[in-house]
C-alpha positions as CSV (number, residue, x, y, z in Angstrom):
1,M,100.8,156.9,106.2
2,D,99.2,153.6,105.1
3,C,99.0,153.8,101.3
4,R,96.5,151.3,99.9
5,A,95.5,150.3,96.4
6,D,92.4,148.5,95.0
7,L,93.7,146.9,91.8
8,H,90.5,145.4,90.4
9,V,87.5,147.6,89.8
10,H,85.0,147.6,86.9
11,T,83.2,150.6,85.3
12,T,80.3,151.2,82.9
13,A,82.9,150.5,80.1
14,S,82.1,146.8,80.8
15,D,79.6,145.6,83.4
16,G,80.1,148.0,86.3
17,A,77.5,150.4,87.4
18,L,79.7,153.5,87.9
19,K,81.3,155.6,85.3
20,P,85.1,155.7,85.3
21,T,85.1,159.2,86.8
22,Q,82.8,158.0,89.5
23,V,85.0,155.0,90.3
24,V,88.0,157.3,90.7
25,E,86.0,159.7,92.9
26,A,84.9,156.8,95.1
27,A,88.4,155.5,95.4
28,A,89.6,159.0,96.4
29,Q,86.9,159.3,99.0
30,M,88.0,156.0,100.4
31,G,91.5,157.5,100.8
32,L,93.1,155.1,98.4
33,A,96.5,155.9,96.8
34,A,95.7,154.0,93.6
35,V,92.9,152.2,91.8
36,G,93.1,149.8,88.9
37,I,90.5,150.2,86.2
38,A,90.2,146.6,85.0
39,D,87.2,146.2,82.8
40,H,86.2,143.0,81.0
41,D,87.7,142.9,77.5
42,T,87.8,146.6,77.0
43,V,90.0,149.6,77.8
44,D,87.3,152.2,76.9
45,G,87.2,153.5,80.4
46,V,90.9,154.0,81.0
47,A,91.4,157.5,79.4
48,E,88.5,159.0,81.4
49,A,89.7,157.4,84.6
50,L,93.3,158.7,84.0
51,A,92.0,162.2,83.5
52,A,90.0,162.0,86.7
53,G,93.0,160.6,88.6
54,D,95.1,163.6,87.5
55,R,92.4,166.0,88.7
56,L,91.9,164.3,92.1
57,G,95.5,163.3,92.8
58,I,94.9,159.5,92.8
59,E,97.0,157.2,90.7
60,V,95.0,155.2,88.1
61,V,96.5,151.9,87.0
62,P,95.5,151.3,83.3
63,A,94.4,147.7,83.3
64,I,92.1,145.1,81.7
65,E,90.5,141.8,82.6
66,I,90.6,139.4,79.6
67,S,88.0,136.6,79.7
68,A,89.8,133.5,78.5
69,V,88.8,129.8,78.4
70,H,90.8,126.7,78.9
71,N,89.0,123.4,78.2
72,E,85.6,124.9,79.2
73,T,87.2,126.5,82.3
74,E,87.0,130.2,82.6
75,V,90.4,131.9,83.3
76,H,90.5,135.6,83.8
77,I,93.8,137.3,83.0
78,L,94.4,140.8,84.4
79,G,96.8,143.1,82.6
80,Y,98.4,145.9,84.6
81,F,100.1,149.1,83.2
82,I,99.2,148.1,79.7
83,D,99.6,150.5,76.7
84,H,95.8,151.1,76.5
85,E,96.3,152.8,73.1
86,H,98.2,150.0,71.5
87,P,96.7,149.1,68.0
88,E,96.9,145.4,68.5
89,L,95.2,145.5,71.9
90,L,92.5,147.7,70.5
91,E,91.8,145.4,67.6
92,Q,91.6,142.3,69.8
93,M,89.2,144.1,72.1
94,R,87.1,145.3,69.2
95,I,86.6,141.7,68.2
96,L,85.7,140.6,71.8
97,K,83.3,143.5,72.2
98,E,81.5,142.6,69.0
99,G,81.4,139.0,70.3
100,R,79.9,140.2,73.6
101,E,77.2,142.2,71.7
102,E,76.2,139.1,69.7
103,R,76.3,137.0,72.8
104,G,73.9,139.4,74.6
105,R,71.6,139.4,71.6
106,L,71.5,135.5,71.5
107,M,70.8,135.4,75.3
108,V,67.8,137.7,74.8
109,E,66.5,135.6,72.0
110,K,66.7,132.5,74.2
111,L,64.9,134.4,77.0
112,N,62.2,135.5,74.7
113,A,61.8,131.9,73.4
114,I,60.9,130.7,77.0
115,G,58.6,133.6,77.6
116,V,60.9,136.0,79.4
117,K,60.2,139.1,77.3
118,V,63.5,141.1,77.7
119,D,64.2,143.8,75.1
120,F,67.7,143.8,73.7
121,E,67.6,147.6,73.2
122,R,66.9,148.0,76.9
123,V,69.9,145.8,77.7
124,R,72.1,148.1,75.6
125,E,70.7,151.1,77.4
126,I,71.6,149.5,80.7
127,A,75.2,148.9,79.4
128,Q,75.4,152.7,78.8
129,G,77.6,152.3,75.7
130,G,79.9,149.8,77.3
131,A,80.5,146.2,76.3
132,V,77.3,144.2,76.8
133,G,77.6,141.5,79.5
134,R,75.5,139.1,81.4
135,P,75.0,141.5,84.4
136,H,73.2,143.9,81.9
137,V,70.9,141.1,80.8
138,A,70.3,140.1,84.4
139,R,69.3,143.7,85.3
140,A,66.9,143.7,82.4
141,I,65.4,140.4,83.7
142,C,64.9,141.9,87.1
143,E,63.3,145.0,85.7
144,I,60.4,143.0,84.2
145,G,60.0,141.0,87.4
146,A,61.3,137.7,86.1
147,A,63.8,137.4,88.9
148,S,64.1,139.0,92.4
149,S,67.8,139.8,92.2
150,I,70.8,139.9,89.9
151,D,72.1,136.7,91.5
152,A,68.7,135.0,91.0
153,A,68.6,136.0,87.4
154,F,72.0,134.4,86.9
155,G,71.0,131.3,88.7
156,R,67.7,130.8,86.8
157,F,68.7,131.9,83.3
158,L,72.3,132.9,82.6
159,Q,74.8,130.6,84.3
160,V,76.3,127.5,82.5
161,G,73.6,125.0,82.0
162,A,70.7,127.5,82.4
163,P,68.2,128.0,79.6
164,A,69.6,131.3,78.3
165,Y,73.3,130.7,78.7
166,V,75.4,131.4,75.6
167,P,79.2,130.7,75.6
168,R,81.5,133.6,74.8
169,I,84.1,133.9,72.1
170,K,87.0,131.7,73.2
171,V,90.5,133.2,73.8
172,S,93.0,130.9,75.4
173,P,94.8,132.0,78.6
174,V,98.1,131.7,76.8
175,Q,96.9,134.1,74.1
176,A,95.7,136.5,76.8
177,V,99.0,136.5,78.7
178,E,101.0,136.9,75.5
179,L,98.8,139.8,74.4
180,V,99.2,141.6,77.8
181,T,103.0,141.2,77.7
182,K,103.1,142.2,74.0
183,V,101.5,145.6,74.8
184,G,103.8,146.3,77.7
185,G,101.7,145.1,80.6
186,V,102.1,142.7,83.5
187,A,100.0,139.6,83.2
188,C,98.2,138.4,86.3
189,C,95.9,135.5,86.9
190,A,92.7,136.8,88.6
191,H,91.2,135.2,91.7
192,V,93.3,132.1,91.6
193,G,91.5,130.6,94.6
194,K,88.3,130.4,92.5
195,L,90.2,128.9,89.6
196,K,91.7,126.0,91.5
197,R,94.1,125.2,88.7
198,D,97.6,125.6,90.1
199,D,98.9,123.4,87.3
200,L,97.6,125.9,84.7
201,V,99.0,128.9,86.6
202,L,102.4,127.2,86.5
203,E,102.1,126.6,82.8
204,L,101.2,130.2,82.2
205,T,104.3,131.4,84.0
206,K,106.2,129.9,81.0
207,H,104.4,132.3,78.7
208,G,105.0,135.4,80.7
209,L,102.5,135.4,83.6
210,A,104.2,137.5,86.3
211,A,101.5,138.0,89.0
212,I,98.6,136.3,90.7
213,E,95.6,137.9,92.5
214,V,96.1,136.7,96.0
215,Y,93.6,139.0,97.8
216,H,90.0,138.8,96.5
217,P,86.5,138.9,98.1
218,D,86.0,135.2,97.3
219,H,89.2,134.1,98.9
220,S,89.3,133.1,102.6
221,K,92.2,134.1,104.7
222,A,93.6,130.6,104.4
223,I,93.4,130.7,100.6
224,S,95.1,134.0,100.5
225,R,97.9,132.7,102.8
226,F,98.3,129.7,100.6
227,Y,98.6,131.7,97.4
228,L,100.9,134.3,99.0
229,R,103.3,131.5,99.7
230,F,102.7,130.2,96.2
231,A,103.6,133.6,94.7
232,E,106.7,134.0,96.9
233,R,107.9,130.5,95.9
234,L,107.6,131.3,92.2
235,G,108.7,134.9,92.3
236,L,105.3,136.2,91.3
237,I,103.8,139.6,92.4
238,A,100.9,139.1,94.8
239,T,98.1,141.5,93.8
240,G,94.6,142.1,95.1
241,G,91.4,144.0,94.7
242,S,87.7,144.3,95.4
243,D,86.5,143.2,91.9
244,A,83.8,145.8,92.6
245,H,81.0,146.3,90.1
246,C,78.8,148.4,92.4
247,I,75.6,147.0,90.8
248,P,72.4,147.7,92.6
249,G,70.7,144.5,93.8
250,K,73.8,142.3,93.6
251,L,75.5,141.3,96.8
252,S,79.2,142.3,96.4
253,I,82.0,144.2,98.1
254,G,82.5,147.8,97.3
255,I,85.5,149.8,96.0
256,G,88.3,149.6,98.6
257,G,86.8,146.5,100.2
258,V,90.0,144.6,99.4
259,T,93.3,146.3,99.0
260,V,97.0,145.8,98.8
261,D,99.9,148.0,99.9
262,Y,101.0,150.6,97.4
263,S,104.4,148.8,97.2
264,I,102.6,146.3,94.9
265,V,101.7,149.1,92.5
266,S,105.4,150.1,92.5
267,R,106.5,146.5,91.7
268,L,103.9,146.2,88.9
269,K,105.0,149.5,87.5
270,S,108.7,148.6,87.6
271,Q,108.0,145.3,86.0
272,A,106.0,146.9,83.2
273,H,108.5,149.7,82.6
274,G,111.4,147.2,82.5
275,R,109.5,145.0,80.0
276,S,108.4,148.0,77.8
277,A,112.0,149.1,77.5
278,T,112.7,145.9,75.6
279,L,109.7,146.0,73.3
280,P,110.0,147.1,69.7
281,K,108.6,150.5,69.0
282,R,105.2,150.6,67.4
């Protein structure tokens, strides 16, 4: 049997459109052996997903995607098999969630100032209790007819240099990697082909980075081959996933659209368990 895993999926806990239980149900319907719940700067969806996984017989990998910045370059750090109840992790995510909320509010203020009358309470409703993100603001923009699609809303109003763009709270990639490892997880650099900063990846390995996301919807086959060799040369685990958000009106791949062999899950789990055995008890 070909056991596959999608190790990069988002839920309503951040900027995905499906609840954690729905994500796990979709993964089970796709015949996946495992799915990684990797929301942006929050682990609020992990407990629900784990419960759904137990019920449906599919392994849920507790994960996170931390949004970091290095000299104005966005660097996303995935953390696999983290202790999602670790107090230090929860405190750092609380700070980031509050920052996302304030960022969303400021973006709405900028939109209103240029005549795009988005209501922040509607943005919060779209977020369904999760951390507010740009996709939620984009959906609100589309609802009032100010953009034809999520992608168009980003391009016109929300990307860097656009009139309603607001920078996020800055966490460095080193801080993100060290936090993931401190709470027992395996740190992975997301979609390295988009990052195009191999020098930075090399530097992060000195701080505990143990994996890179080789397989991603935005990677061509050539890019994936290059980074597979890169990972093998450095002894890094080569992960992959769909980065699915399942947002209506946004062109993106669905859950299970990019997968890796289950052996990658086993390697991540072994690495995390080996590391956690050496961590001080909390």
